[in-house]
N, C-alpha and C positions, 0 to 999 in steps of 0.2 A: 305350128312343131309343138311335137314334143317335148325336145331336149336341148342342149346347146353343150356342144364340147367347149371348155376353155382351155386356153393353152398358153403355155409362155416360151417365147423364142429368143434366142440369141443368136447371132450370127458373128462370126469372125471379120467384120468389113462393113464397108456403106451401100447397102441396098435399097430397093425402095420396095414398095406394097405388090405391085405386077410381079416381081422378081419372087416371093416369098410366094403366093398364089402358085405361079407357076412352073416350081420347084414342087408344093402341094400336089398338084396333079399330074406332072411331069415323072415324078419318081412313087405315085403309088399307082399308077396305072398298070393294069395286067398282073398284079401282084396273085389276086383272087379272083382273077375273069371277070369278063365283061358284067358280069351281076354287082361288082362290086367297083366299079371303077367311077371315080367321082364326079365324071363330068356329065355321064348318062347318068348315074344318081341324079343330080344336078338339073339335069333338063326334065324327067319323070316328076320334079318337086318331092325326090325321097330327103332328099337334103338342099339347105335354103343356101345364101351367097355368103360365102366365106369372106368377115369381117377380119380384119388387120390393123391394128394402132401400133405403131413404130414410134421410136426414137432415138436419135442418131449421138452416141456418149463414147468418146478415148477410141477415136476410130472403129467403135464396132455397132451393130445395130441392134436393140432389142425391144420387146413388145411383146403383143398380146394377140390372141389369133382366138376368134369366134366362130366357131363350124355348129349352125342350126340342125335339127336330126328329125328327121320324121320315120325312122326307122324304131326298127323294137329297142329292148335293151340288150342284146345280145348283137345285132348289128352294129346299135351305136358304138360300144365299147370295143368295136372290132376295128370301126375306121376310126375311132381314137387312137390305139392303140398303131393303124396303119400310120397316123399323124408323126407318131415318135421315132419310125425308122425313117423319116425326114431330115437325112445327114448332111448335105451342102444345099446351098442357095448362092446359085451362077457361082464362081471359082472357089467362095471360102464355105470353108466349115460350118455349121449350125448346127444346133443341138434344140430341142424341141421337146416340151413336159407337159402332160397336160395335168390339169391342176382340179381339176370338177368337171363332171357331170352335172349338169342342171336338169330335175327333173318341173319342167313348166308348168305342168299341172299340176305339181304339189305345191310349188310357190302360187300358184294361183290360186288355191285352196286356202293355203297360210294367209294370203291377204283378204280373201272373200271372211275367212273368221273373224279376223281383225278385224275389219269393218262391221260385219255384224255386232261384234262385240260392243263398238263404239256407237252403231246403231241404236241398240238397246241401253247402251246407257242415257242416251241424249234422249231415248224415248222416256225411258222413267223418271228423268229428270225434269221433261214438259209437261208430263201430263200426272205429275205426282197429286195427289187431290189432296185439296186446302179445304181440310173439315171446317174451318171457321167460315169459311168464305162459302162452305155450302149451306150449313146453319145460318146462313146470314142469310143468302138469297132464298130459302124454305122459308124465315119466319118475316122475311120481307114481303114477301107473296102473300102471306097470308095477310098482314096487318096493313098489305099498300088495301086491301077490300073494305078497311073501317074508316081509311082518309076520306075527307071531302073538302071540296073545293070550298071556299068562304068568298064573299062581298063579290065588286064587280071584273077586281084582277084574279078572282080564280085562285087565291091563294089556299095550300095546301095548311088543313087542318085536322083534327083531332073530331069525334064525332059531339064532344059534350062544349066545345069551345063556347058555345053560342050561351048555355046555360049556365055554365059552372060557373060561381062566384070568383072563381080564382081564374087567372088569364095566362099561361107560359107564353111568352114570346122567345122565339126560335129562329135560325138562320134560315136553315134550308129544310127541304122536303124528308133528307134523310133523317133527321134530330127529331123530326117530326114521328117518323114510325118507329126509331129506336124508343122513344120516349112511351108509344103506344103499346111497345113489346112489353113493357114494365105497366103498363097499367094504368098511364096519365095519358088522358084522354082529353084535354084541354087547353093544348098547344096550338099555336099558329105560327107558320112560317113565315118571314118576311122576305124568300127567298134570296137571300144576298143582298140584299140594298144598296145600293150604289149610289149614295149621295140624295138619297128620296126614299123615305119611308111609305110604303100604302099606305093609303086614308081609307082602306076598312080597318086597317090594326091602329090607327089613329081612334076612329072610331070608339073602335070595339074596348080598348084599353080605359077609355076615358066614361064607359059605365060598368066597369067592372071593378070589384070590394077591393080585390087584392090583385097586382100585376107585377109578374116576374119576368124579367130579359134574361134570359138563360144563354148565355153565348159562348164560343169557344175560347180557349185561350190562347189567342195569337192576337198580332196587329190588326189584322181583320177587324173582330171580336169589337176590338176599343175603339177603332170607326165608328162600326154601328151602334155602338151603348152611347156617346158622345152623340151620334146624329138621333136616336130614340129619347134621350133623356132631354134634347131640343125640344121637338113636334107631339111627343106623346106623354101620356100619363104612366110612368113607373114608380113601382112605390117599394120595389128589392132587386138587387141585382146578384144573379147567381152566374158562376162560372167556370167551366172545363179546366184542370188543371193547367198548367204553362204547356203549351205544345200539342195537347190533347182537343179532341175536338166532341161536341155532346153527342154527336152520331155513334160514336167508339164506345162509350164508358157504361159499364156496368151499371147492372139496378141498384147496388149498395152505392157507387161513387154518383147515380144521379143522385138519390134521397141524401147523400153526404153532402153533396153542394148545393142542393134546394132547403135542405136543413140549416146550411151556414150563409144564404144569401145575406147579403147586406142592405140595411137600410139606404136610400138612395141619399137621405139628409147627411147621414155618419161618411159614405161615401163622397159627399159633394167637402167635407171639410178634410178627409183623409190625400185626398187630392187633389190639392190646393196648388198649384206652381210655383214655388221656390223661382229664385231669379237664375241659380242655377241650371236648373232640371230645365227650364221655359229657353235659356238659351242652347241648352243640349236640345231641344224638339225641333229646334228654330236650324238646326244643323243636318236633322234628317229632313228636311222637306225637299223633294228632288226641286233643284234649280230652275230646269223644264218647264215645271209646271204638270207635266203629264203623269198619270197614275203610272204605276208598274203595268197594271192589266191593260191600258190601250196602250205601252209601249212594246206590249208583246200584240195584242193587236195587228200594231204596225209592223210590228218583225214578222210577222207571219202571214200576213195582207190579207187576212182573215175577211171575205166578204158577209155583206149583210145576207145574203141567202146562208148560208152557214148559223149564222144567229139564230134565225128563223128555224134551223133545223135541229139546235139544240131544242129551243121551246116544243118541238112537237115530238121529243124521242122522251121529252118527262115520262115517265109512269110504262115505256114501253116494255124495256128489258133489250134495248135492241142498239145495235149500233151501225155507223155508218162509214165505209171508210174513201176517202178522197184521194185524188192524182195533186200535181205539184201544182195545177192549177187551181183548186179545191173544186172539181168537178167529180160528182160521186160516182164511184167504182163500183159498189157493193152496199148491199144493207144484209146486216146478218143478226142472228138471234149475240145476247151478251158471252154464252155459256159458249160459244165456239169459236170466238172470235181470237183466242191463240192458235188453235189448230187453222183457223182461217189463215192469220198473219204467217204463220210458216211455211202454210204450203201451197197461196196462191202464187203466181208469176206473173201478177199484175205489180206494177211499183207504186206504193203506197206512199205518199206524203205524211199524212194525217187520220187518224184515226179519232170519230167522236161518239162514246158510248154513255147509255144511261147505264151505268153499271159501276163497277169500284175501279180503278187503275191500280192492281195488286204486280208486285214484281215477276209473277210471272207475265203479264200482259209487257212489262217494263224490258221482260230480257228476250223475248218474242221480238218486239216493236225495234230493238237493237241488235238483234242480228238481219232484219230485213231492213234496216237502215231507215225507219220512219222516224220523221222528225218533228213531230206533235201528237201527243195523248192528250184528248179533252173528256173529262170524264164526270159525273155525277160527283162522285168523291175520289178521294185520292188516298188509299191507303199508307202504310210505311214502310217506305223504299229503304231497303237498306243499301242496295246497289244501282243509284240512278248515274246513268251515262249522262252526258256532259256536252252531247250534242241532241237531247231529245228536250224539247221542252213541254210541262207535263201542264196543264191549269186544270179545274172543278168548272163546272157550268157556272157556279157563283162567279168566277173572278169574271166572266163573261157579259153573264145576261141576269137582269134582274127581273 
């Protein structure tokens, strides 16, 4: 239908919908010949079914009449005028007043235009260019070519890790790549050790004149440092600023951190626990004896096959999406993961990606109800949904 005639009706008595519809048909019949008989027009599909919505109030009947029309504008206006000349319903006086003739096509065009604006805004928002992320990916792709695999564990390291007199021990692959970006080619990653430092790192540290442990400024860095000092030769300790990670530091920040590295002997004296601090530390130990990472693994019910997938993804810049049974659904490039999440018809439970979990990835995951995001690293997330668990590779595998 092209148009809808809207009219108000008031009847000085108690009547029903069929009474009003009958009055409309009866009192307009023959006014303008058979071509404008409402029954004939309805049979031919030129007008639609008359809808009446009424209420009874104070002995009167009031309501609204809707009459769809597929006639042209002039013919529709004539039918609307005919409605207003219906002055009785049964024995009661009636008054009908047309309030509007709605052009359905114009209304549809308005709705389409409004929806187009929404889609355009969403499109710009979802596909906004993150220059820092692009630069990171470009630089990482170049520096990845300089990365070597060291020792029986295949640890990620810089190309001069063996021949340099100084060794820099960092936590993960991204840390090595960031140091390479600024010319430090003598770093080796322990790949986020959880309780055990790789033997290759231990042996390499013993052969070096100077060993610097350069760790993130978080609690995980504290735990790794404690284990490093127990089993490996470490001469100096450098830390990223509190809450920061080595992989996100600028060249100046890296230089400053390494320049201000603290000798291990001084660090040991400065960190002797007082009775009060020891008591406080005891409070923070989980009563269950289960690490937070293990709790996440148990909560998400992550199978060993997924942990193996994480190892296989390293260095590929690809992502694997899983259903709620941790069955792989698709393997896609990390650069396409946001578009894939938003456009796929599949129900995604988790995404494991050899890339950065950015705000764009988190927003897309929140829209599609993804429960878990696991990435090579996690960027600073300003809007973190409470129903999405985010983990790094180093949180789950060594």
